[in-house]
N, C-alpha and C positions, 0 to 999 in steps of 0.2 A: 504494500500500500504506500503510495507516494504522499509525503507531507508537502502540501502546497502552501507556500508563503502568501500572506494576504496582499503583498505588494507585487506579486508576479502578474505579468500581463496575460491577455487572452491567448496570444500566439504561443506563449510558453506552456499554458495549460493544455492547449490543443496538442503540442508536441509531446507532453508527458503522457496524455491519454493515448496518443497514437503509439508511443513506445510501449505502454502497458498492454495495449491490444496486440501489437504486431511482434513485440520482442525485438532483440537486436537483429541486425542484418545477417542473413545467412548466405550460403553459396548455392542455394537450391536452383536459382535461375541460370547459373553458369555451367558450362560444359565440364565434365569430369577432367580434372587436371592432376597430373602426377609429376613429380620432380624427375626430369630426365635430361641429361646433357645431350646436345645434338652431336652428330658425327663430326669428328675432326675439330672439336671445340675444346680448347685447353683452358681450364680455369681451376684455381686453387679450391680446396674444399671449404675454405672460409669465405665469408662475404665481405671481409675488410677490403678497403681500397688497395689498389696495386701499390708496390713499394714506392713508386714515384709519387703517387698521391700522398701516401703516408708520410714520406720524408719531408714533403713540403707543406703539410697541413699541421699547424701547431696544436690542433686539438686531438691529433692522433697520439697513440702511445709513444711514438718516436719524437713527438714535438711538444709535449706538455711542459717540459722544463723551459723551453724557449718562449712559451706564451707569456709568462710573467714579464720577462725583460722586454719582449716585443711590444706589449701594450704600454708598459711604463715609459719606454723610450720614444714611441712613435704615435701613440694615440692622443688626439686632441680632446678626447672625451673624459669627463670627470669620474673615472672608475675608482672606487675605493680599494684599498689594498686587500680587503677581505675577499673581494671577487676573485682576484688572482689566486689567492691561497686555496679557495674552494674549488678551483679548476683541477687541482691535483689531489687535494684532500679536503672534502667538504667539511666545513666548520659546523659547530654545534647549532648555529643559527640557520643552517641551510635546511629548507623544507623539502621533504621527500614525499612524493605522491605517486602511488601505483594505481593505475586506472582499471586494470583488469588482470585477473589471475590466469587467464587463458593464453595470454601471450606475454613474453618477457619485455615489458616496457616500464619505464619510470621517468620521473621528471624532478629536477632539482632547481629551485628558485634561488638565484644569487642575491635577491633582494637589493637591487641597485637603488640607492636613495635618490632617484631622479624620476620625475613624472613623464619625461620625454621618451624613455625607453626602458626595457627590461631585458635581462639575460637569464637564460635557462640552459641546463644540461638535460637533453632529452636522450634517453637510452632505449634502443630497440635491439633486443638480444645483446650481442657483444659490442655493438656500435654506439658510441656516445657522440651526440651532435650539439655543438655550441650554437645556441639559437638566440638571435637578436629580434626583439619585437619592438616596433616603433612606427609612428606615423610622421616622424620628422624627417624631411628630406636630407638634412645634413648628416644624420646617422646612416641613411641609405647610401649617401655618397661615400662615407667612410667605409662601410661594408664592401662596396664595390671596389674601392681603391685597395682595400685590404686583400680581397680575393685576387685581384689582378697582380698584386705584389707577391703573394704566396705562391701563385701558380704561373708566374711569369714565364717559366720555361715551356709551358704548354698552351699559351694563349692562342697559338695558331690552330688549336683543335680542342678548345675547352668545351666540356659537356656540363650543362646546367639543368638540374631538375626544376620543373615549373609546375605549379599547381595554384588553383584559386579557390576561394570560398566566398559565399555570399549568403545573406539572410534568405531563408526559403521564401519563394514567391507564394502569395496568397491571392487566389482568384485572379483578377486582372492586374494585380500589382506586381510588376516585374522589378525586382531589386537589383541594384548595381553590385559589381564586385566589391567585396568588403576588404578582403586580404589577398595579397599576391605573395606566394611563397616561392623563394628561390633557394636552391641548395647546390653547393659544390663541395665535394669531399665531406668533411665533418663540420661544415659551416652552413648554417641556414639563416635566411632572413625571412621574417614574417612582417611584411610591409602593410600596415593598415591604411591602404590607399584611399579608402572612403573618407578618412579624416585628414588627408594630406593636402596642403595647399598647392604644391607643384611637384613635378617629377623630372627635372632637367637631365641629370646624369643618368638616371634610370633609362630614359629614352635611348640614349646613345648605347648603353650596355645591351639593351634588348635588340638593337639593330646591328650589332657588331657581326659582320659576315663570317668571322672566324669562330663564333660561338654557336654551338648546337643546343637548342632547348628541347628537352624531351619530357614526355608525359603521356598518360593513357588518354586517348581522345583529345590530344592537345589542340587540334584545330578548333574545337568548340571553345576552349579556354581563350585562345588567341582572338577568336571572333568577338567574344564577350568583352575582352579588354579593349578591343578596337571600338566596339559600339558604345561602351560606357565611358571610356576615358581618352579615346582617340590615340591609344597606345598601339604601336606596331611592333611585332616580333619578327625578326629576320629569318634565320634558318631554324626549322623545326623538324623533329622526327617523332612520329607516333610509335610508342612502344608496342602497340598491338601489331602494327605492320612489321616491326623488327622481329618480334617473337614468332609471327606467322611464317616469315621467311626462314628464320634460323631453325625452327623445328619442323618446317614443312607441314604445318597444321592449319589449313584454311579455317577450321572451326574456331580458332582463337582470335578471329578478326574483331569480335565484339567483347572480348574478355576485359574485365575491370582490373583495377590495381591489386585487389585481393588475389585474383587468379594469377596475375603476372608474378606476384610475390611468391606464390606457392610453386609455380612451375620453374621459375628462374632461380630463386634463392632457396627453395625447399623449406620455406618458413610460413607460418600462419599469421595473417594479419586480421585482427578483429576490429571492425569499424562499427562503433555504437551509433545507432540512429539518433539517440537523444542528443549526441554531440554534433553529428552532421547537420541536424535540423535546428541548431541553437542560434542565438543572436550573434552572428559574426560581425555585426555592425556596432557592437558594444565598444566603448572607448577603451575599456580594459578587458582583455580576454582572460578567461579562466585558465588555470593550469591544464585542465582536460582539453580545452580548445587548442592551446599551444602545442601540447603533445600530439594531438590529432593532426594539426596542420603541418607541423614539422616532419612527422613520419611520412606523410603523403609526399612531401617534396623530396625527402631523403631517399625514399624507395624509388621514386621516379628517376633520380640521379643514378642510384646504384644499379638499377636494372638497365638503364640506358648505357651506363659505363661498361657493364659486362657485355651487353649485346653488341655495342659499337666496337669495342676492342676485339671481340670475337670475329666480327665481320672483316676486320682489317688484318687479322693474323694470316 
């Protein structure tokens, strides 16, 4: 039985009732998928980024010690020292939230004392993703510059996971994109674009012809970004097309991110409907929303990285 707060809105009540009636999302509509590597496809048994990504990504196990000095020396942002320490060893004040027992996920809030942004560590199985949540363009610019500095040796072929969220549409009310998620390696940006005044550097980043943006059904996301914010995305690849070609499985043409995660990574992704249908236009996202949004973008990146690197071998 759900406890309904008296301040909750009608839309949230409807969401809770729908969740109570339907339960969490399942795989019943998707084709039966099993984890199977394609012929002549070489891939490590782990899903961690390749050594090149790990060596250049300060949030990987190879780069955590570098992260403290990197931010202290180069970041214009007012990060407190406790944030750096909690990246390698979470402090007592760090909040841990596990959203589901059926999949290995967790989130740590670094509790940045700044209303303009938040930092989280989001964990999906053995991967931990440093996640920036903000609506302020200057923080987006810093994230982009940071990514391009970290991965400067591969800017000619950078893979970027892309995903979007918006408040569920009601009747004839079509809501705009609320968050744009981007992920490279173990670094994720959740940009609350619905609350942002401008997006100058982001426009150049999305149009860079050397970058490949990947996602499940990414054409629909790109179209909505264009319709809602006149944002163009340059080079894109649909993960469904990549996996269909790699596994020679035409039936995978409409598979979602859950199915892609199962067949490419051999892991189970649980997507709770009560989170997917939540208020993504809120000025402050809940930890459950941050975890949900980050994992979508990270898995888009990771699956794309594996399939694209497999195509080029």
